[in-house]
OpenMM code with the backbone's topology and positions (N, CA, C; nanometers):
from openmm import Vec3, app, unit

residues = "LEU LYS GLY ARG ARG TYR LEU ILE VAL MET ASP ASP VAL TRP ASN THR GLU ALA TRP ASN ASP VAL ARG ARG CYS PHE PRO ASN ASP ASN ASN GLY SER ARG VAL MET VAL THR SER ARG ILE LEU LYS VAL ALA ARG PHE ILE SER PRO LEU ASN ALA PRO HIS VAL MET ARG PHE LEU THR VAL ASP GLU SER TRP LYS LEU LEU GLN GLU LYS LEU CYS GLY LEU ASP SER ARG LEU CYS CYS ASP ASP GLU MET GLY TRP".split()
positions = [
    Vec3(-1.3933, -1.1054, -1.9026),
    Vec3(-1.2949, -1.1027, -1.8172),
    Vec3(-1.1812, -1.1819, -1.8289),
    Vec3(-1.2262, -1.3043, -1.8933),
    Vec3(-1.1190, -1.4251, -1.8981),
    Vec3(-0.9925, -1.3722, -1.9667),
    Vec3(-0.8867, -1.4053, -1.8981),
    Vec3(-0.7531, -1.3472, -1.9702),
    Vec3(-0.7095, -1.2133, -1.9397),
    Vec3(-0.8179, -1.1421, -1.8709),
    Vec3(-0.7801, -0.9909, -1.8632),
    Vec3(-0.7507, -0.9633, -1.7131),
    Vec3(-0.6860, -0.8549, -1.6862),
    Vec3(-0.6690, -0.8126, -1.5488),
    Vec3(-0.7760, -0.7170, -1.4974),
    Vec3(-0.8378, -0.7359, -1.3871),
    Vec3(-0.9570, -0.6498, -1.3466),
    Vec3(-0.9530, -0.6240, -1.2104),
    Vec3(-1.0298, -0.5117, -1.1729),
    Vec3(-1.0479, -0.4819, -1.0292),
    Vec3(-1.2182, -0.4592, -1.0392),
    Vec3(-1.2955, -0.5133, -0.9545),
    Vec3(-1.4200, -0.5152, -0.9470),
    Vec3(-1.4605, -0.4780, -0.8062),
    Vec3(-1.5319, -0.3585, -0.7986),
    Vec3(-1.5816, -0.3271, -0.6487),
    Vec3(-1.7426, -0.3533, -0.6476),
    Vec3(-1.7898, -0.4411, -0.5516),
    Vec3(-1.9140, -0.4580, -0.5104),
    Vec3(-1.9654, -0.3856, -0.3745),
    Vec3(-2.0263, -0.2917, -0.3864),
    Vec3(-2.0486, -0.2234, -0.2664),
    Vec3(-2.2066, -0.2615, -0.2139),
    Vec3(-2.1869, -0.2669, -0.0757),
    Vec3(-2.2919, -0.3103, 0.0163),
    Vec3(-2.3764, -0.4222, -0.0163),
    Vec3(-2.3164, -0.5285, -0.0366),
    Vec3(-2.3791, -0.6737, -0.0552),
    Vec3(-2.4533, -0.7341, 0.0616),
    Vec3(-2.5797, -0.7575, 0.0556),
    Vec3(-2.6880, -0.7806, 0.1597),
    Vec3(-2.6806, -0.9170, 0.2010),
    Vec3(-2.6559, -1.0114, 0.0878),
    Vec3(-2.6731, -1.1469, 0.1229),
    Vec3(-2.5718, -1.2408, 0.0447),
    Vec3(-2.5699, -1.3567, 0.0960),
    Vec3(-2.4731, -1.4386, 0.0292),
    Vec3(-2.5199, -1.5048, -0.1079),
    Vec3(-2.6505, -1.4924, -0.1397),
    Vec3(-2.6958, -1.5410, -0.2569),
    Vec3(-2.6567, -1.4349, -0.3758),
    Vec3(-2.6361, -1.3206, -0.3466),
    Vec3(-2.5799, -1.2093, -0.4394),
    Vec3(-2.4489, -1.2374, -0.4816),
    Vec3(-2.3679, -1.2765, -0.3935),
    Vec3(-2.2246, -1.3299, -0.4189),
    Vec3(-2.2351, -1.4500, -0.5063),
    Vec3(-2.3151, -1.5389, -0.4529),
    Vec3(-2.3061, -1.6681, -0.5402),
    Vec3(-2.3516, -1.6413, -0.6975),
    Vec3(-2.4395, -1.5487, -0.7006),
    Vec3(-2.4945, -1.5294, -0.8343),
    Vec3(-2.3978, -1.4605, -0.9357),
    Vec3(-2.2960, -1.3840, -0.8925),
    Vec3(-2.1988, -1.3096, -0.9891),
    Vec3(-2.0481, -1.3635, -0.9620),
    Vec3(-2.0209, -1.4526, -0.8548),
    Vec3(-1.8918, -1.4855, -0.8490),
    Vec3(-1.8350, -1.5729, -0.9704),
    Vec3(-1.9190, -1.6439, -1.0463),
    Vec3(-1.8728, -1.7335, -1.1553),
    Vec3(-1.8205, -1.6405, -1.2616),
    Vec3(-1.8616, -1.4922, -1.2567),
    Vec3(-1.8372, -1.4048, -1.3686),
    Vec3(-1.6849, -1.3593, -1.3502),
    Vec3(-1.6170, -1.3833, -1.2472),
    Vec3(-1.4956, -1.3348, -1.2184),
    Vec3(-1.3795, -1.4513, -1.2233),
    Vec3(-1.3216, -1.4879, -1.3204),
    Vec3(-1.2324, -1.5816, -1.3463),
    Vec3(-1.1135, -1.5551, -1.2506),
    Vec3(-1.0596, -1.6532, -1.1918),
    Vec3(-0.9262, -1.6477, -1.1216),
    Vec3(-0.8006, -1.6923, -1.2182),
    Vec3(-0.7345, -1.6111, -1.3046),
    Vec3(-0.6233, -1.6461, -1.3932),
    Vec3(-0.5086, -1.6243, -1.3181),
    Vec3(-0.5126, -1.5943, -1.1958),
    Vec3(-0.3860, -1.5717, -1.1171),
    Vec3(-0.3049, -1.4574, -1.1720),
    Vec3(-0.3507, -1.3563, -1.2274),
    Vec3(-0.2853, -1.2271, -1.2928),
    Vec3(-0.2938, -1.1226, -1.1991),
    Vec3(-0.3360, -1.1178, -1.0883),
    Vec3(-0.3372, -1.0113, -1.0107),
    Vec3(-0.4810, -0.9490, -0.9958),
    Vec3(-0.5827, -1.0046, -1.0542),
    Vec3(-0.7101, -0.9365, -1.0478),
    Vec3(-0.7700, -0.9440, -0.9139),
    Vec3(-0.8595, -0.8593, -0.8879),
    Vec3(-0.9136, -0.8421, -0.7484),
    Vec3(-1.0445, -0.8160, -0.7488),
    Vec3(-1.1393, -0.8659, -0.6629),
    Vec3(-1.2719, -0.8411, -0.6309),
    Vec3(-1.2817, -0.7848, -0.4970),
    Vec3(-1.3363, -0.6613, -0.4795),
    Vec3(-1.3334, -0.6005, -0.3500),
    Vec3(-1.5014, -0.5921, -0.3263),
    Vec3(-1.5319, -0.6259, -0.1914),
    Vec3(-1.6553, -0.6343, -0.1526),
    Vec3(-1.6817, -0.5686, -0.0240),
    Vec3(-1.7793, -0.4853, -0.0281),
    Vec3(-1.8212, -0.4191, 0.1283),
    Vec3(-1.9678, -0.4816, 0.1498),
    Vec3(-1.9801, -0.4811, 0.2786),
    Vec3(-2.1079, -0.5411, 0.3244),
    Vec3(-2.1173, -0.4895, 0.4703),
    Vec3(-2.2365, -0.4665, 0.5088),
    Vec3(-2.2555, -0.4245, 0.6570),
    Vec3(-2.2909, -0.5436, 0.7326),
    Vec3(-2.3043, -0.6455, 0.6735),
    Vec3(-2.3374, -0.7813, 0.7410),
    Vec3(-2.2166, -0.8666, 0.7501),
    Vec3(-2.1699, -0.9014, 0.8710),
    Vec3(-2.0674, -0.9567, 0.8953),
    Vec3(-2.0681, -1.0931, 0.8522),
    Vec3(-2.1724, -1.1784, 0.8562),
    Vec3(-2.1768, -1.3017, 0.7946),
    Vec3(-2.1618, -1.3222, 0.6603),
    Vec3(-2.2026, -1.2089, 0.5823),
    Vec3(-2.1789, -1.2091, 0.4318),
    Vec3(-2.0342, -1.1820, 0.4110),
    Vec3(-1.9620, -1.1096, 0.4808),
    Vec3(-1.8281, -1.0799, 0.4487),
    Vec3(-1.7433, -1.2038, 0.5023),
    Vec3(-1.7756, -1.2780, 0.5835),
    Vec3(-1.7049, -1.3826, 0.6249),
    Vec3(-1.7516, -1.5131, 0.5174),
    Vec3(-1.8544, -1.5108, 0.4613),
    Vec3(-1.8969, -1.6140, 0.3531),
    Vec3(-1.7979, -1.5877, 0.2599),
    Vec3(-1.8029, -1.4641, 0.2049),
    Vec3(-1.7210, -1.4320, 0.0780),
    Vec3(-1.5791, -1.4553, 0.0909),
    Vec3(-1.5165, -1.4467, 0.1995),
    Vec3(-1.3773, -1.4591, 0.2184),
    Vec3(-1.3557, -1.5254, 0.3589),
    Vec3(-1.3710, -1.6570, 0.3809),
    Vec3(-1.3641, -1.7130, 0.4997),
    Vec3(-1.2198, -1.7327, 0.5561),
    Vec3(-1.1255, -1.7101, 0.4800),
    Vec3(-0.9885, -1.7216, 0.5125),
    Vec3(-0.9100, -1.5947, 0.5597),
    Vec3(-0.9974, -1.4765, 0.5210),
    Vec3(-0.9456, -1.3305, 0.5655),
    Vec3(-1.0374, -1.2922, 0.6630),
    Vec3(-0.9799, -1.2208, 0.7677),
    Vec3(-1.0922, -1.1267, 0.8621),
    Vec3(-1.1277, -1.0076, 0.7987),
    Vec3(-1.2470, -0.9722, 0.8111),
    Vec3(-1.3151, -0.8685, 0.7549),
    Vec3(-1.2732, -0.7359, 0.8195),
    Vec3(-1.2504, -0.6321, 0.7572),
    Vec3(-1.2160, -0.5072, 0.8127),
    Vec3(-1.3343, -0.4364, 0.8466),
    Vec3(-1.3575, -0.4291, 0.9924),
    Vec3(-1.4827, -0.3696, 1.0384),
    Vec3(-1.4602, -0.2187, 1.0716),
    Vec3(-1.5665, -0.1373, 1.0158),
    Vec3(-1.5331, -0.0030, 1.0501),
    Vec3(-1.6650, 0.0555, 1.1227),
    Vec3(-1.6292, 0.1656, 1.2136),
    Vec3(-1.7375, 0.2046, 1.2846),
    Vec3(-1.8082, 0.3218, 1.2158),
    Vec3(-1.9459, 0.3368, 1.2531),
    Vec3(-2.0087, 0.4549, 1.2018),
    Vec3(-1.9500, 0.5862, 1.2468),
    Vec3(-1.9541, 0.6954, 1.1707),
    Vec3(-1.9225, 0.8295, 1.2036),
    Vec3(-2.0132, 0.8895, 1.3087),
    Vec3(-1.9524, 0.9744, 1.3877),
    Vec3(-2.0369, 1.0429, 1.4883),
    Vec3(-2.1019, 1.1617, 1.4043),
    Vec3(-2.2022, 1.2211, 1.4779),
    Vec3(-2.2758, 1.3434, 1.4030),
    Vec3(-2.1732, 1.4472, 1.3605),
    Vec3(-2.0960, 1.4798, 1.4532),
    Vec3(-1.9823, 1.5786, 1.4264),
    Vec3(-1.8982, 1.5405, 1.3070),
    Vec3(-1.8525, 1.4091, 1.3050),
    Vec3(-1.7550, 1.3626, 1.1933),
    Vec3(-1.8286, 1.3568, 1.0794),
    Vec3(-1.9770, 1.3239, 1.0613),
    Vec3(-2.0536, 1.3173, 0.9467),
    Vec3(-2.0604, 1.4659, 0.9022),
    Vec3(-2.0809, 1.5548, 0.9749),
    Vec3(-2.0981, 1.7058, 0.9384),
    Vec3(-1.9604, 1.7555, 0.8804),
    Vec3(-1.8682, 1.7142, 0.9609),
    Vec3(-1.7313, 1.7585, 0.9022),
    Vec3(-1.6838, 1.7213, 0.7508),
    Vec3(-1.7248, 1.5906, 0.7470),
    Vec3(-1.6939, 1.5021, 0.6198),
    Vec3(-1.7873, 1.5755, 0.5021),
    Vec3(-1.9088, 1.6084, 0.5233),
    Vec3(-2.0072, 1.6733, 0.4396),
    Vec3(-1.9467, 1.7832, 0.4035),
    Vec3(-1.9122, 1.8762, 0.4938),
    Vec3(-1.8495, 2.0165, 0.4651),
    Vec3(-1.7266, 1.9934, 0.3756),
    Vec3(-1.6242, 1.9009, 0.4020),
    Vec3(-1.5199, 1.8988, 0.3212),
    Vec3(-1.5536, 1.8451, 0.1828),
    Vec3(-1.6478, 1.7541, 0.1708),
    Vec3(-1.6795, 1.7240, 0.0361),
    Vec3(-1.7496, 1.8379, -0.0469),
    Vec3(-1.8265, 1.9142, 0.0080),
    Vec3(-1.8965, 2.0236, -0.0599),
    Vec3(-1.8111, 2.1544, -0.0703),
    Vec3(-1.7128, 2.1715, 0.0214),
    Vec3(-1.6385, 2.3010, 0.0224),
    Vec3(-1.4837, 2.2928, 0.0002),
    Vec3(-1.4420, 2.1628, 0.0048),
    Vec3(-1.3126, 2.1496, 0.0065),
    Vec3(-1.2536, 2.1382, 0.1443),
    Vec3(-1.1028, 2.1371, 0.1697),
    Vec3(-1.0775, 2.1256, 0.3015),
    Vec3(-1.0926, 2.2451, 0.3767),
    Vec3(-1.0868, 2.3633, 0.3216),
    Vec3(-1.1324, 2.4818, 0.4088),
    Vec3(-1.2637, 2.5093, 0.4074),
    Vec3(-1.3480, 2.4328, 0.4902),
    Vec3(-1.4987, 2.4565, 0.4778),
    Vec3(-1.5396, 2.6024, 0.5044),
    Vec3(-1.4471, 2.6755, 0.5641),
    Vec3(-1.4943, 2.8129, 0.5855),
    Vec3(-1.5470, 2.8947, 0.4577),
    Vec3(-1.4775, 2.8409, 0.3464),
    Vec3(-1.5013, 2.9018, 0.2190),
    Vec3(-1.6557, 2.9073, 0.1771),
    Vec3(-1.7254, 2.8126, 0.2048),
    Vec3(-1.8554, 2.8049, 0.1716),
    Vec3(-1.9731, 2.7740, 0.2663),
    Vec3(-1.9248, 2.7237, 0.3904),
    Vec3(-2.0273, 2.6712, 0.4680),
    Vec3(-2.0046, 2.7846, 0.5953),
    Vec3(-2.0575, 2.8897, 0.5753),
    Vec3(-2.0716, 2.9982, 0.6827),
    Vec3(-2.2101, 3.0601, 0.7122),
    Vec3(-2.1950, 3.1548, 0.7765),
    Vec3(-2.3278, 3.2194, 0.8237),
    Vec3(-2.4105, 3.2514, 0.6935),
    Vec3(-2.3486, 3.3096, 0.6034),
    Vec3(-2.4011, 3.3470, 0.4668),
    Vec3(-2.5095, 3.2488, 0.4078),
    Vec3(-2.4626, 3.1154, 0.4358),
    Vec3(-2.5484, 3.0174, 0.3706),
    Vec3(-2.6348, 2.9404, 0.4568),
    Vec3(-2.6435, 2.9977, 0.5799),
    Vec3(-2.7351, 2.9345, 0.6891),
    Vec3(-2.6797, 2.8161, 0.7483),
    Vec3(-2.5503, 2.7918, 0.7399),
    Vec3(-2.5010, 2.6646, 0.7768),
    Vec3(-2.4322, 2.6928, 0.9171),
] * unit.nanometer
topology = app.Topology()
chain = topology.addChain("A")
for resn in residues:
    res = topology.addResidue(resn, chain)
    for name in ("N", "CA", "C"):
        topology.addAtom(name, app.Element.getBySymbol(name[0]), res)
């Protein structure tokens, strides 16, 4: 990655050791490259980026989760495939 511009997404990092193991692979050449990390553990997020406040998201409700699933499976108009005919 040296000398190249990159975007790396690390999803669901569970401990600080995992970040320490890989961060040396991402050179900072001041060229606009970014590493985005998600974690369920606030301590890990704060360790990775101590100067930036983590963006904390809430869990979806059961109804919100169901609606999201329907939208992903059926598109925005979930009536097209998520109806009585399918048993949903």
